[in-house]
One Martini backbone bead per residue (centre of mass of N, CA, C, O) as a GRO file, in nm:
protein
   88
    1MET     BB    1   1.496   4.568  -1.058
    2SER     BB    2   1.525   4.235  -1.228
    3GLU     BB    3   1.282   4.202  -1.418
    4ASN     BB    4   1.094   4.056  -1.643
    5PRO     BB    5   0.886   4.171  -1.885
    6GLU     BB    6   0.709   3.914  -1.906
    7GLU     BB    7   0.633   3.895  -1.607
    8ILE     BB    8   0.496   4.170  -1.585
    9ARG     BB    9   0.272   4.114  -1.796
   10ALA     BB   10   0.155   3.856  -1.662
   11THR     BB   11   0.067   4.009  -1.395
   12GLU     BB   12  -0.117   4.226  -1.538
   13ASN     BB   13  -0.322   4.006  -1.673
   14ILE     BB   14  -0.437   3.921  -1.422
   15GLY     BB   15  -0.788   3.922  -1.411
   16LYS     BB   16  -0.867   4.048  -1.730
   17GLY     BB   17  -0.966   3.792  -1.921
   18SER     BB   18  -0.715   3.667  -2.017
   19GLU     BB   19  -0.564   3.422  -2.190
   20GLN     BB   20  -0.332   3.178  -2.091
   21LYS     BB   21  -0.065   2.994  -2.173
   22VAL     BB   22   0.008   2.667  -2.110
   23PRO     BB   23   0.229   2.449  -2.071
   24LYS     BB   24   0.252   2.114  -2.137
   25ALA     BB   25   0.420   2.035  -1.890
   26VAL     BB   26   0.217   2.149  -1.675
   27THR     BB   27  -0.024   1.976  -1.760
   28ASP     BB   28   0.111   1.703  -1.721
   29ALA     BB   29   0.179   1.740  -1.422
   30ASN     BB   30  -0.110   1.780  -1.326
   31THR     BB   31  -0.217   1.508  -1.423
   32ALA     BB   32  -0.018   1.334  -1.262
   33ALA     BB   33  -0.097   1.443  -0.980
   34GLU     BB   34  -0.394   1.347  -0.992
   35ARG     BB   35  -0.333   1.047  -1.021
   36LEU     BB   36  -0.175   1.018  -0.755
   37GLU     BB   37  -0.403   1.100  -0.568
   38ILE     BB   38  -0.597   0.874  -0.642
   39ALA     BB   39  -0.401   0.641  -0.578
   40ASN     BB   40  -0.358   0.714  -0.276
   41LYS     BB   41  -0.657   0.676  -0.193
   42LYS     BB   42  -0.680   0.382  -0.261
   43THR     BB   43  -0.450   0.277  -0.094
   44GLU     BB   44  -0.565   0.370   0.175
   45GLU     BB   45  -0.823   0.199   0.158
   46LEU     BB   46  -0.680  -0.077   0.140
   47ILE     BB   47  -0.525  -0.056   0.409
   48GLN     BB   48  -0.773  -0.028   0.589
   49ARG     BB   49  -0.891  -0.307   0.510
   50GLN     BB   50  -0.651  -0.479   0.600
   51GLU     BB   51  -0.658  -0.393   0.900
   52GLU     BB   52  -0.942  -0.489   0.961
   53LEU     BB   53  -0.897  -0.790   0.880
   54ALA     BB   54  -0.674  -0.846   1.078
   55ALA     BB   55  -0.828  -0.781   1.335
   56HIS     BB   56  -1.056  -0.989   1.287
   57ASN     BB   57  -0.873  -1.237   1.278
   58GLU     BB   58  -0.748  -1.203   1.560
   59LEU     BB   59  -1.016  -1.209   1.722
   60ALA     BB   60  -1.105  -1.500   1.579
   61GLY     BB   61  -0.836  -1.688   1.558
   62ASN     BB   62  -0.702  -1.662   1.235
   63THR     BB   63  -0.412  -1.672   1.280
   64GLU     BB   64  -0.073  -1.784   1.196
   65GLY     BB   65   0.061  -1.707   1.439
   66GLY     BB   66   0.189  -1.955   1.668
   67GLN     BB   67   0.158  -2.206   1.509
   68GLU     BB   68   0.148  -2.558   1.520
   69THR     BB   69   0.217  -2.842   1.400
   70PRO     BB   70   0.089  -3.132   1.399
   71LYS     BB   71   0.159  -3.425   1.545
   72GLU     BB   72   0.233  -3.742   1.481
   73GLU     BB   73   0.111  -4.035   1.586
   74GLU     BB   74   0.199  -4.322   1.724
   75SER     BB   75   0.181  -4.632   1.716
   76LEU     BB   76   0.224  -4.906   1.905
   77ALA     BB   77   0.377  -5.073   1.700
   78ASP     BB   78   0.595  -4.867   1.630
   79TYR     BB   79   0.701  -4.828   1.926
   80ALA     BB   80   0.773  -5.121   1.976
   81SER     BB   81   0.982  -5.154   1.743
   82LYS     BB   82   1.173  -4.932   1.842
   83ALA     BB   83   1.221  -5.052   2.128
   84MET     BB   84   1.349  -5.321   2.018
   85GLU     BB   85   1.587  -5.155   1.857
   86GLY     BB   86   1.675  -4.890   2.030
   87LYS     BB   87   1.537  -4.592   1.926
   88VAL     BB   88   1.416  -4.458   2.209
   0.00000   0.00000   0.00000
């Protein structure tokens, strides 16, 4: 086997009460991973709330999709003037 002597010593010391120094990069990576996990949980909660709100709005008839803008009705006078000009 071609194991590094430092790796052998590190595995021999595990569980014997000796404190091992963890590199700063590993500590920083673990901290960043924890932050990402927290952010992912918050994002999941927000998405769930948005889905519930969208479902509520859809069931209540408050959705924007498929709605037409109301057409303005012409007055009789406007219609008559257009008819006389031949624009109708």
